[in-house]
N, C-alpha and C positions, 0 to 999 in steps of 0.2 A: 257188211260191205268192207272190203279190205283195201280198196284203192287201186285195183288192177284194171278196172273198167272205166274208160274215159267218160262215158255218159253219166256215171254216178256222181261225178265231181262237178261242182258249179262254182263260178267266180263268186266270191263273197262268203263261201262256206268255211267253217272252222274245221281244220284237219290236223293230223299229226304226221309229220314227215321225218325221214331220215336224211340228214345232210351227207354229202360225199365224205367229209372228214369223220363222220360218225358211223359209217357203214360197218366197220369191224366191231365196234362196241354195241351197235344197235340202239344207241340213245336217240330218243325221239324229240322233235321240236314242234311245238304247237303254234299255229298261226292261221291267218285268214288268206285264202287263195286270191291272188291278184290276177294271175294269168295261168293258163294251162299250156305247157310247152310241148308235151307229147302229142303228135299228130295222129298216131295209129289208134284204133278203137280200144285196144287193150295192150298191156305190157306186163309180163310175168313178175317183174320186180317192183311194180307200182308206177303210176302215171307221174311224170315229172311236172312239177308246178313251181311257180314263183310266188312267194308270200308277199304280203303288203310291205313288210320290212326289208324286202330285197333278197332274202335267203331263198336258195333253190335246192330242191330235194325231191325224193320220190315219196308219194303218199303211202303210208302204212296203215292209217286208220282214219275213218270219217267220224267226226263228232256230231251227233244229232242234237241240235239245240231244241230245248223244250219250250 
């Protein structure tokens, strides 16, 4: 799961996102989803979310907790 499908992402889930300022470098930021900002069912660059610490970015990876 790469974060392009909205229904795959849940509030409270641990994800890796790319922040706007990091789009060129591709550096990922890890955090917990506070809210899902993208309204469409999918987005080719990743679903936009807000993390619990307030950072906003597009989901690049879903981290499955064991």
